[in-house]
C-alpha positions in Angstrom: 12.1 -357.4 53.5 12.2 -355.9 50.4 8.7 -354.3 49.1 7.2 -357.0 46.6 5.0 -355.6 43.7 1.3 -356.1 43.5 1.8 -357.6 39.9 4.4 -360.1 41.2 1.8 -361.2 43.9 -0.9 -361.7 42.0 -1.3 -365.0 40.0 -3.6 -366.5 37.4 -5.4 -369.5 37.2 -3.0 -370.8 34.7 -0.4 -371.0 37.2 -2.1 -374.6 38.4 -0.8 -376.1 35.0 3.2 -375.6 36.6 1.9 -377.1 39.9 2.7 -380.0 41.4 1.8 -383.1 39.4 0.6 -385.4 42.2 -1.8 -382.9 43.2 -3.0 -382.4 39.5 -2.9 -386.0 39.3 -5.5 -386.3 42.2 -7.8 -383.6 40.7 -7.9 -385.3 37.6 -8.7 -388.6 38.7 -11.3 -386.5 40.6 -12.9 -384.9 37.8 -13.0 -388.0 35.6 -15.3 -390.1 38.5 -17.4 -387.1 38.8 -17.9 -386.8 34.8 -18.3 -391.0 34.6 -21.1 -390.5 37.4 -22.9 -387.4 35.4 -22.5 -389.3 31.8 -25.0 -391.8 33.0 -27.7 -389.3 33.8 -28.6 -388.8 30.3 -29.3 -384.4 31.3 -29.3 -382.5 28.4 -27.4 -379.6 30.6 -23.7 -378.8 30.5 -21.8 -378.6 33.7 -18.4 -376.9 34.7 -16.1 -377.9 37.5 -15.3 -374.4 39.1 -11.7 -374.7 40.7 -9.3 -372.7 42.6 -5.5 -372.9 42.6 -3.6 -375.0 44.8 -6.8 -377.1 45.8 -7.8 -380.5 44.5 -11.8 -379.9 45.1 -14.0 -377.9 43.2 -17.9 -377.2 42.5 -20.2 -378.6 40.0 -22.4 -376.1 38.1 -25.0 -376.3 35.8 -25.5 -374.1 33.2 -27.0 -372.1 31.9 -26.8 -370.4 35.3 -28.6 -367.4 36.8 -26.7 -364.4 38.6 -28.3 -366.1 41.8 -26.6 -369.5 40.7 -23.5 -367.8 40.6 -23.7 -366.0 43.5 -24.7 -369.5 45.5 -21.7 -371.0 44.0 -19.0 -368.1 44.8 -20.3 -368.4 48.4 -20.1 -371.9 48.4 -16.5 -372.0 47.1 -15.4 -368.7 49.3 -16.5 -371.4 52.5 -14.7 -374.3 51.2 -11.5 -372.7 49.9 -11.1 -369.0 50.7 -8.9 -367.2 48.2 -8.3 -363.9 46.3 -7.5 -366.2 43.2 -9.9 -366.2 40.6 -12.2 -369.2 40.2 -11.2 -370.9 36.8 -12.7 -374.0 35.0 -11.2 -377.6 35.7 -13.5 -379.6 33.7 -16.9 -380.0 32.1 -19.7 -382.3 31.8 -21.1 -382.0 28.3 -22.8 -384.2 25.6 -20.3 -382.5 23.4 -17.1 -384.8 23.8 -13.5 -382.8 23.9 -15.4 -379.9 25.8 -13.4 -380.1 28.9 -10.2 -380.0 27.3 -11.6 -376.7 25.3 -12.6 -374.8 28.5 -10.0 -375.8 31.0 -8.6 -372.9 32.5 -11.0 -370.2 31.4 -11.8 -368.1 34.2 -15.6 -367.9 35.0 -16.7 -364.8 36.3 -14.3 -362.2 34.2 -14.2 -361.2 30.8 -18.3 -362.0 30.2 -17.8 -365.7 30.1 -20.6 -367.0 32.1 -22.5 -365.0 29.5 -20.8 -367.0 27.1 -20.9 -370.3 28.8 -24.7 -369.8 29.2 -25.0 -369.1 25.3 -23.0 -372.2 24.9 -25.4 -374.2 27.1 -28.5 -372.6 25.8 -27.4 -373.6 21.7 -26.1 -377.0 22.8 -29.6 -378.1 25.1 -31.4 -377.2 21.4 -29.3 -379.3 19.3 -30.9 -382.2 17.6 -29.0 -385.3 17.1 -27.1 -384.7 13.9 -26.4 -381.3 14.9 -24.7 -382.9 18.2 -22.7 -385.1 15.9 -21.6 -382.0 13.7 -20.6 -380.0 16.6 -18.8 -383.2 18.6 -16.6 -383.6 15.3 -15.8 -379.7 14.9 -14.6 -379.3 18.4 -12.5 -382.5 17.6 -10.8 -381.4 14.5 -10.7 -377.9 15.5 -9.7 -378.0 19.0 -10.8 -374.9 20.1 -8.6 -373.5 23.4 -11.2 -370.9 24.8 -14.9 -370.4 25.2 -14.3 -368.0 22.6 -13.1 -370.0 19.9 -15.9 -372.8 21.0 -18.7 -370.1 20.2 -16.9 -369.4 17.0 -16.6 -373.2 16.2 -20.4 -373.8 17.1 -21.2 -370.7 14.5 -20.1 -372.2 11.6 -21.3 -376.1 11.5 -22.7 -375.4 8.3 -19.0 -376.1 7.4 -19.4 -379.7 8.3 -21.8 -382.5 6.8 -22.7 -385.9 8.1 -22.2 -389.1 5.8 -24.4 -391.3 8.1 -23.7 -394.1 5.1 -20.0 -393.8 6.0 -19.3 -396.2 8.9 -15.7 -397.4 8.6 -12.5 -396.9 6.5 -13.2 -398.7 3.7 -16.2 -396.8 3.3 -14.2 -393.5 3.6 -11.8 -394.8 1.0 -14.4 -396.0 -1.5 -15.9 -392.3 -0.9 -12.4 -390.2 -1.0 -11.8 -392.7 -4.4 -14.8 -391.1 -6.3 -14.1 -387.6 -4.9 -10.6 -387.5 -5.9 -11.9 -389.1 -9.0 -9.3 -391.8 -8.8 -10.1 -394.6 -11.3 -9.1 -398.1 -9.8 -8.8 -400.5 -12.6 -11.2 -403.7 -12.5 -8.0 -405.8 -12.5 -7.2 -404.2 -9.1 -10.4 -404.4 -7.5 -9.7 -407.5 -5.6 -6.5 -406.2 -4.2 -6.9 -402.6 -3.6 -6.8 -401.5 -0.2 -9.8 -398.8 0.4 -9.3 -399.3 4.0 -5.7 -398.0 3.9 -6.7 -395.3 1.2 -9.3 -393.8 3.6 -7.0 -393.5 6.5 -4.5 -391.7 4.6 -6.8 -389.2 3.6 -9.3 -389.0 6.6 -7.1 -386.2 8.5 -8.1 -383.9 5.4 -12.0 -385.2 4.8 -12.9 -385.0 8.5 -13.6 -387.7 11.7 -16.0 -390.3 12.4 -19.0 -390.4 14.9 -21.1 -392.9 16.3 -23.6 -391.3 13.7 -21.1 -391.8 10.7 -18.6 -389.8 9.3 -18.5 -386.0 9.1 -16.8 -384.2 6.5 -15.2 -380.7 6.7 -16.5 -378.8 3.6 -14.0 -376.8 1.9 -15.5 -373.3 2.4 -16.8 -372.0 -1.0 -15.6 -368.8 -2.7 -17.8 -366.0 -1.8 -18.8 -363.7 -4.3 -17.1 -360.3 -4.8 -18.6 -357.3 -4.6 -18.9 -354.6 -7.0 -16.0 -352.5 -6.0 -13.6 -355.8 -5.5 -13.6 -355.4 -1.9 -13.7 -359.1 0.0 -16.6 -360.3 1.9 -17.1 -362.0 5.0 -19.3 -364.4 6.9 -22.4 -362.5 7.9 -22.0 -362.5 11.9 -25.3 -361.0 12.5 -26.4 -363.7 14.9 -23.5 -363.0 17.4 -24.4 -360.2 19.9 -22.8 -356.5 19.4 -22.0 -356.1 22.9 -21.4 -358.5 26.2 -21.5 -356.1 29.2 -20.5 -357.5 32.5 -20.7 -355.7 35.9 -19.1 -356.3 38.8 -21.4 -357.6 41.9 -20.0 -358.1 45.1 -19.3 -360.5 46.8 -19.5 -363.1 43.8 -18.2 -360.7 41.1 -20.9 -361.2 38.3 -23.6 -359.7 36.4 -23.6 -359.9 32.5 -25.7 -359.4 29.7 -25.9 -359.1 25.7 -26.8 -356.2 23.6 -28.9 -355.2 21.8 -31.9 -356.1 23.8 -35.4 -354.8 24.0 -36.3 -352.0 26.2 -38.1 -353.9 28.6 -35.2 -356.3 28.9 -32.8 -353.2 29.3 -34.9 -351.8 31.8 -34.7 -355.2 33.8 -31.0 -355.1 33.6 -30.5 -352.0 34.8 -33.2 -352.4 37.4 -30.5 -355.5 38.6 -27.3 -353.6 38.6 -28.6 -350.7 40.2 -26.7 -348.1 37.8 -27.0 -347.4 34.0 -23.8 -346.0 33.5 -20.2 -347.3 32.3 -17.9 -346.8 35.3 -15.0 -348.9 37.1 -17.6 -351.7 37.9 -18.4 -352.3 34.5 -16.3 -354.1 31.2 -17.7 -354.4 27.6 -16.8 -356.8 25.0 -17.4 -355.9 21.5 -18.1 -358.0 18.5 -15.2 -356.2 16.8 -12.2 -355.3 18.5 -11.9 -351.7 18.8 -15.9 -350.9 18.3 -16.4 -350.0 22.2 -13.3 -347.6 22.0 -14.9 -345.6 19.1 -17.7 -344.8 20.8 -18.5 -341.7 23.2 -16.4 -342.7 26.2 -18.4 -343.2 29.7 -21.7 -344.2 27.4 -24.5 -345.4 29.6 -26.1 -349.0 28.9 -29.2 -347.5 27.3 -26.9 -345.7 25.0 -24.5 -348.5 24.1 -28.3 -350.5 23.2 -28.9 -347.6 21.0 -25.3 -348.4 19.2 -26.0 -352.0 19.3 -29.1 -351.8 17.7 -27.7 -349.7 14.7 -24.5 -352.1 14.3 -27.0 -355.1 14.5 -28.8 -353.7 11.3 -25.8 -353.3 9.6 -24.8 -356.8 10.3 -27.9 -358.4 9.3 -27.3 -357.4 5.7 -24.0 -358.7 5.8 -20.7 -358.4 7.3 -19.7 -354.6 7.6 -16.6 -353.0 6.4 -15.2 -352.9 9.9 -12.1 -350.8 9.3 -14.1 -348.4 7.5 -16.9 -348.0 10.2 -14.5 -347.6 12.8 -12.3 -345.2 11.1 -15.6 -343.2 10.5 -16.6 -342.8 14.3 -12.6 -342.3 14.9 -12.5 -339.5 12.8 -16.1 -337.8 13.7 -15.3 -337.7 17.1 -18.7 -338.2 18.1 -19.8 -336.4 21.3 -23.1 -338.0 21.8 -24.4 -341.7 21.0 -27.1 -340.1 18.7 -23.9 -338.6 16.6 -22.1 -342.0 16.8 -25.6 -343.9 15.5 -25.9 -341.7 12.6 -22.1 -342.2 11.6 -22.8 -345.7 11.8 -26.0 -345.6 9.4 -24.2 -343.7 7.0 -21.0 -345.1 7.2 -21.5 -346.2 3.4 -20.6 -342.5 2.8 -17.0 -342.8 3.9 -14.2 -343.8 2.0 -10.1 -344.9 2.5 -7.8 -342.9 0.2 -4.7 -344.3 -1.3 -2.8 -342.4 1.2 0.0 -343.3 4.0 -0.2 -339.8 5.5 -1.8 -336.1 5.0 1.3 -334.2 3.2 -0.2 -331.8 1.3 1.8 -332.4 -1.3 0.7 -336.1 -1.5 -2.8 -335.0 -1.3 -2.5 -332.8 -4.5 -1.2 -335.8 -6.4 -4.0 -337.9 -5.4 -6.3 -335.2 -6.3 -5.1 -334.8 -9.7 -4.4 -338.7 -10.4 -8.0 -339.1 -9.4 -9.2 -336.5 -11.7 -7.3 -338.0 -14.5 -5.0 -334.6 -14.8 -1.2 -335.8 -16.1 1.4 -333.4 -15.3 4.3 -333.6 -18.0 7.6 -333.8 -16.1 9.0 -331.0 -17.6 6.4 -328.8 -15.9 6.5 -330.8 -12.1 8.8 -328.3 -11.0 6.4 -325.3 -11.5 3.2 -326.8 -9.8 2.3 -325.4 -6.4 1.4 -328.6 -5.3 1.3 -327.5 -1.4 -1.1 -324.9 -2.0 -3.4 -326.9 -4.1 -3.2 -329.8 -1.6 -3.9 -327.8 1.4 -6.8 -325.9 -0.3 -8.6 -329.2 -1.1 -8.0 -330.8 2.0 -9.7 -327.7 3.9 -12.4 -328.4 1.5 -13.0 -332.3 1.9 -11.1 -332.6 5.2 -9.7 -336.1 5.2 -8.7 -337.3 8.5 -6.0 -340.0 9.3 -6.9 -342.2 11.8 -5.7 -345.7 13.3 -7.3 -347.5 10.3 -6.2 -345.2 7.4 -6.8 -342.1 5.6 -10.7 -341.3 5.5 -12.9 -338.8 3.8 -16.9 -338.5 3.8 -17.9 -338.3 -0.2 -21.1 -336.6 0.8 -20.0 -333.7 3.1 -16.7 -332.7 4.8 -15.6 -334.2 8.0 -16.0 -331.7 11.1 -12.9 -330.6 12.7 -13.0 -331.5 16.5 -14.7 -328.8 18.3 -13.6 -326.4 20.9 -10.3 -324.5 21.8 -7.3 -326.4 23.1 -7.5 -326.8 27.0 -4.4 -327.4 29.4 -5.6 -328.6 33.0 -3.9 -330.7 36.2 -5.5 -333.4 38.0 -4.4 -334.0 41.6 -4.5 -337.2 43.7 -2.9 -338.3 47.2 0.6 -339.8 46.9 1.4 -342.9 49.0 5.1 -343.1 49.8 6.2 -346.3 51.8 9.7 -346.9 52.7 11.7 -349.9 53.6 14.3 -350.2 55.4 17.5 -352.1 55.0 17.6 -354.5 57.9 16.0 -358.0 58.1 13.8 -356.7 61.0 12.3 -353.8 58.7 8.9 -355.9 57.6 6.1 -353.4 57.6 6.7 -350.2 55.7 6.9 -346.8 57.0 4.7 -344.4 55.2 6.5 -340.9 54.5 4.3 -337.6 54.7 4.7 -334.0 55.5 8.1 -332.9 55.3 9.9 -336.5 55.0 8.2 -336.8 51.5 8.9 -333.3 50.5 12.7 -333.7 51.3 12.7 -336.3 48.3 10.6 -334.4 46.0 13.7 -333.9 43.4 14.7 -337.5 43.8 11.0 -338.7 43.1 10.9 -336.8 40.0 14.2 -338.3 38.6 12.4 -341.5 39.1 9.2 -340.3 37.2 11.6 -339.3 34.3 13.0 -342.6 34.2 10.0 -344.4 34.0 8.5 -342.5 31.5 11.6 -343.0 29.0 9.7 -345.4 27.1 7.1 -343.4 26.2 6.8 -340.7 23.4 6.3 -337.1 23.3 2.7 -337.6 24.1 3.5 -339.3 27.7 0.7 -341.5 28.8 -1.5 -340.4 26.3 -0.5 -343.1 23.7 -1.9 -345.7 26.4 -5.7 -344.4 26.2 -8.1 -347.0 25.1 -10.8 -345.0 24.0 -10.0 -343.6 20.5 -11.7 -340.4 20.7 -9.9 -339.4 23.7 -6.6 -340.4 22.0 -7.5 -338.3 19.4 -8.4 -335.2 21.3 -5.3 -335.8 23.9 -2.2 -334.0 22.7 -0.2 -335.0 25.8 -0.7 -336.6 29.3 2.7 -336.4 31.8 2.8 -337.4 35.8 4.6 -334.8 37.9 4.6 -334.3 41.8 3.8 -331.2 43.7 4.0 -329.6 47.0 1.0 -327.9 48.5 0.4 -326.7 52.0 3.5 -328.8 53.6 2.1 -332.1 51.5 3.3 -333.7 48.6 0.8 -334.5 45.7 0.6 -336.5 42.5 -0.2 -334.8 39.5 -1.4 -335.2 35.9 -0.9 -332.6 33.5 -3.3 -332.8 30.4 -3.0 -331.1 27.2 -5.5 -331.5 24.5 -6.1 -330.4 21.2 -9.5 -329.8 21.1 -12.1 -329.2 23.9 -13.1 -331.9 26.1 -16.6 -332.6 27.3 -17.6 -333.0 31.0 -18.2 -336.6 30.1 -15.1 -337.1 28.3 -13.2 -335.4 31.4 -14.8 -337.6 33.7 -13.5 -340.7 31.0 -10.3 -339.6 31.1 -9.9 -339.1 34.9 -11.1 -342.8 34.9 -8.4 -344.1 32.6 -5.8 -342.0 34.8 -6.9 -344.1 37.4 -6.4 -347.0 35.9 -3.1 -346.0 34.4 -1.8 -345.0 37.9 -2.8 -348.0 39.9 -2.2 -350.9 37.2 -0.5 -349.4 34.3 2.5 -346.8 34.6 1.7 -346.3 38.1 2.4 -350.1 38.9 5.3 -350.0 37.0 6.6 -346.9 38.9 5.5 -348.6 42.3 8.1 -351.6 41.3 11.3 -348.6 40.8 12.1 -347.9 44.2 14.2 -344.7 45.1 17.1 -345.7 47.2 17.9 -342.7 49.6 19.3 -342.8 53.2 19.6 -346.7 53.3 16.1 -347.4 52.3 14.0 -348.1 49.7 11.0 -345.9 48.9 8.0 -346.9 46.8 6.1 -344.3 45.0 2.1 -344.9 44.5 0.2 -342.7 42.7 -2.7 -344.9 43.1 -1.7 -347.6 45.6 -4.7 -349.2 47.0 -2.8 -351.6 49.1 -1.2 -349.1 51.3 -2.8 -345.7 50.6 -6.5 -344.6 51.7 -8.5 -341.8 51.3 -7.6 -342.1 47.2 -9.3 -339.4 45.2 -8.4 -337.5 41.4 -9.6 -333.9 41.4 -9.5 -331.2 39.1 -7.0 -328.6 40.3 -9.6 -325.9 40.9 -11.6 -328.4 42.9 -8.3 -329.8 44.9 -7.2 -326.1 45.9 -10.8 -325.3 47.0 -10.9 -328.4 49.5 -10.1 -327.8 53.1 -8.5 -331.3 54.1 -12.0 -333.1 54.1 -12.2 -335.5 50.8 -15.4 -335.4 49.4 -16.5 -337.1 46.0 -13.8 -339.6 46.2 -12.8 -342.0 43.6 -12.5 -345.4 45.2 
């Protein structure tokens, strides 16, 4: 039996959609029956039907749900249908028609979804009748397909208007004729079909509800700022960060930032830690925001940043790309540095440059200052020297978002000298024989592992062919680390008769201890589910066997850890400070 990759064995809840049609129909009938029963109660709450794959049953959970509610449902679900697969939404009972279709298939306890579902329920419960009609119509028109899209739709109800006097197609037709400025001759009044005319335009205007017709307004053009740049809708009502902490056994504890000091203390007390680590996931109001903050920040520090960003959002839609570029360029080492950059983001500007070649920068400076160099004199201008001198003065920086400069002061270079260091971890080497009787793998260690060292190195080289010169550094999620790390390259090395996994790291600037810890954590994820997961699925064939190399194989390995070289060499065989 050949080794199967963990990635191939994992299935997500969406796989239910390609399952047995009869099972799906039975499940749909069961959900439909439950919905009919619940619709008669008149409750103002939202309920979701929580399921697992390959199971016709499920459990209803009323929203908003507390952490205790979530834990109770998880335990009941596990007792009725134990599975490693993640619970998902199979249906919904809500006063908003179509909500079940919009939420179907969404994971319940992952990606901060329960926090968002609770927000949806609280907001829905607080709606008046007219607002409910608007939301129902908006869902019908926009057909959102995720909880994020549902919340986005709910946040734009000002784009819809209830017309209670329009109750049928004829009324819509007469309204549309006035709005379209169609002059119907009096001689045609008796034979003009307003109902048919209204039906032809309904898809463009909106939809009917039990309270009348809801029209989708055409969004008004927003005023342009003085610099001519576009403005966007104010998103100041949204949380800046949604934090999700993995809690066993039910896997969830979530909250939104910013919050008050009291709320923060209560949240930290509930989760038992204030540090962001392998048990925490953070979703930001804007992609890239969390990744440009100092890596490994505590919840309290994230709350600081959330407060500063919220203050910007309250004034209008920030220039997100400019803010993210400023954070990336400045490489803040502390949250105080990051907050100062956020407050002063108006001091930064993008330059109309694709790259930072001194010659291009020189031409930009001359053009900016209105200096025109005659064509006949251009060969004699020392563009490179002039551009280099100006770059050293203002220190523009090329970021993921573009070339940026601070108009008030030069952007400081990354502090600290370049570094080179290595991280060591145990290798899990499993071998499968070629015969059908070989079911369980054999774990290779000692000389058996050392003897295939060069085979493993060749396989690592093949696995890295799709990466550039910086190796795995190009996959770093933290923009701070991505700017500071020149390369990350995996290798293996023999030490005291054993074969070990090694990551060789080179940086362009110094890393703080927190940044080194964050880099180690990113390497653990890469070794387990990223590059390392791909390598595990690329067996080395030697001696008639398939040999699989795991840099972080939690399925077959034990006592896993990642240590700096100095600490690794000092160890004598017992593994303290393990990262598992």
